[in-house]
Every structure is written in structure tokens, then in C-alpha cells.
C-alpha positions as CSV (number, residue, x, y, z in Angstrom):
1,X,8.4,38.1,0.2
2,X,10.1,36.1,-2.5
3,X,9.2,37.4,-6.0
4,X,8.9,33.7,-7.2
5,X,6.0,33.1,-4.9
6,X,2.7,34.5,-6.1
7,X,0.1,35.6,-3.5
8,X,-2.5,33.0,-2.6
9,X,-5.3,34.9,-4.5
10,X,-3.3,34.8,-7.7
11,X,-2.5,31.1,-7.3
12,X,-6.1,30.2,-6.7
13,X,-7.1,32.2,-9.8
14,X,-4.6,30.2,-11.8
15,X,-5.9,26.8,-10.4
16,X,-9.5,27.9,-11.3
17,X,-8.5,28.8,-14.8
18,X,-6.5,25.5,-15.3
19,X,-9.5,23.4,-14.2
20,X,-12.7,25.2,-14.0
21,X,-14.7,22.0,-13.4
22,X,-12.6,21.2,-10.3
23,X,-12.9,22.7,-6.8
24,X,-10.2,24.4,-4.8
25,X,-10.1,21.1,-2.8
26,X,-8.2,19.8,-5.9
27,X,-5.5,22.5,-5.5
28,X,-2.0,21.0,-6.4
29,X,-0.5,22.2,-3.1
30,X,-3.2,20.6,-1.0
31,X,-3.0,17.4,-3.1
32,X,0.8,17.0,-2.6
33,X,1.1,18.2,1.0
34,X,-1.8,16.0,2.2
35,X,0.3,12.8,2.3
36,X,3.6,14.2,3.6
37,X,1.9,16.2,6.3
38,X,0.3,13.0,7.8
39,X,1.1,12.2,11.5
40,X,3.6,9.5,10.7
41,X,4.9,10.4,7.2
42,X,7.6,12.8,8.3
43,X,9.0,10.3,10.8
44,X,9.0,7.5,8.2
45,X,10.5,9.7,5.6
46,X,13.3,10.8,8.0
47,X,14.1,7.1,8.8
48,X,14.1,6.1,5.1
49,X,16.3,9.1,4.3
50,X,19.0,7.4,6.4
51,X,18.7,3.9,4.9
52,X,16.4,1.1,3.8
53,X,14.3,-0.6,6.4
54,X,12.2,-3.7,6.7
55,X,8.7,-3.3,8.0
56,X,9.5,-4.8,11.4
57,X,12.4,-2.5,11.8
58,X,10.2,0.6,11.1
59,X,7.6,-0.7,13.5
60,X,10.3,-1.0,16.3
61,X,11.8,2.4,15.3
62,X,8.4,4.1,15.8
63,X,6.8,2.0,18.6
64,X,3.7,4.0,19.0
65,X,2.5,3.5,15.4
66,X,0.1,0.7,14.9
67,X,0.8,-2.0,12.3
68,X,-2.3,-0.8,10.4
69,X,-1.2,2.8,10.4
70,X,2.4,1.9,9.3
71,X,1.0,-0.2,6.5
72,X,-1.4,2.6,5.4
73,X,1.2,5.4,5.6
74,X,3.9,3.4,3.7
75,X,1.2,2.6,1.1
76,X,0.3,6.3,0.7
77,X,4.0,7.3,0.4
78,X,4.5,4.5,-2.1
79,X,1.5,5.6,-4.1
80,X,2.8,9.1,-4.3
81,X,6.1,7.8,-5.6
82,X,8.2,8.7,-2.5
83,X,8.8,5.2,-1.2
84,X,9.9,2.0,-3.0
85,X,8.8,-1.4,-1.7
86,X,10.9,-4.3,-2.7
87,X,10.0,-7.9,-2.0
88,X,12.9,-10.4,-1.9
89,X,12.1,-14.0,-3.0
90,X,13.0,-15.6,0.3
91,X,11.0,-17.8,2.7
92,X,9.4,-16.0,4.4
93,X,9.5,-13.1,1.9
94,X,11.6,-10.2,3.0
95,X,10.2,-6.8,2.3
96,X,12.3,-3.6,2.4
97,X,11.3,0.0,2.0
98,X,13.5,2.8,0.7
99,X,13.2,6.3,-0.6
100,X,13.0,6.7,-4.4
101,X,14.9,9.5,-6.1
102,X,11.7,11.4,-6.2
103,X,11.2,10.8,-2.5
104,X,14.8,12.1,-1.9
105,X,14.1,15.2,-3.8
106,X,11.0,15.9,-1.7
107,X,12.8,15.0,1.5
108,X,15.4,17.7,0.8
109,X,12.6,20.3,1.1
110,X,10.9,18.5,4.1
111,X,14.2,18.3,5.9
112,X,14.4,22.1,6.2
113,X,10.9,22.1,7.9
114,X,11.8,19.3,10.2
115,X,15.0,21.1,11.3
116,X,13.0,24.3,11.9
117,X,10.5,22.3,14.0
118,X,13.3,20.9,16.1
119,X,14.9,24.3,16.7
120,X,11.6,26.1,17.4
121,X,9.7,23.4,19.3
122,X,10.2,25.3,22.6
123,X,8.9,28.5,21.1
124,X,5.8,26.8,19.7
125,X,5.1,25.2,23.1
126,X,5.4,28.5,24.8
127,X,3.1,30.2,22.3
128,X,0.5,27.4,22.9
129,X,0.8,27.7,26.6
130,X,0.3,31.5,26.5
131,X,-2.7,31.1,24.2
132,X,-4.3,28.5,26.4
133,X,-3.7,30.5,29.5
134,X,-5.2,33.6,27.9
135,X,-8.2,31.6,26.6
136,X,-8.8,30.0,30.0
137,X,-8.5,33.4,31.8
138,X,-11.1,34.9,29.4
139,X,-13.5,32.0,30.2
140,X,-13.2,32.6,34.0
């Protein structure tokens, strides 16, 4: 294991010492990962890593996301500093979303995970199928 990465127990001890009044639910890793691990976040980050998009373009790009979820997810990504929302003074107003520099720095790390997921999707599906078959066999 990489020497730069402390074991989980050590990290949790450090978090407790830093903020004894806070719970482990306030762990920095959980706090940061929560938004980017959302169902739609990685897809939207991938799209915005390519170029800026208007809301409607994103909606068409990911047709199974509801307007409400798109609005909510973009808002969460914007709140965490990954996405910039720019309103152009036109009639009707034009709104465009893009990654911030901070978002690009985070996407660099996320991109490795997304690539791994693409390459290993078949293996994950096989593992799930084996697990489900073994579980079903144990129930019968």
C-alpha cells in the first residue's frame, strides 16, 4: 500500500482530534465524495470536462435525468465549486454551465475512476451475477 495513505483507523483518529465535537459523519472524505458520487454527477462532470453546455443541451445529453434532478445536481456541483453557472443578458436569458479550474482539478482524479469503471464493467457485472446466483442457491 502507498506509504502516503494512512490506514483508516489512523485517519479517523486524526479527524476526531481535529474536531472532537463533530461526529465521523463530518469526515472530510465523506463530505467531499458525497456530491461527486451522486448518480448524475459523474456524467455531468464528464460532459462539462469536454466543453460548456446550456441546461437544455445537458438535458438532451442525459435524457433519463429529470429537470428537477439536473437542476439539483448542477446546483450541488456549483455549491462545491466544481461548476460555474453563467447567465448571459439576452432575451430569454441564456445560461451556460462549465467546469471551474477547481472542478477540472477534481475531474482529473475522477477521470481515472471513470476509465477504470469502463474497463472493468464486465467484471463487476460477472461478480454481481455470481453473487446473486450463490445467494439464490443458498435460499432454495
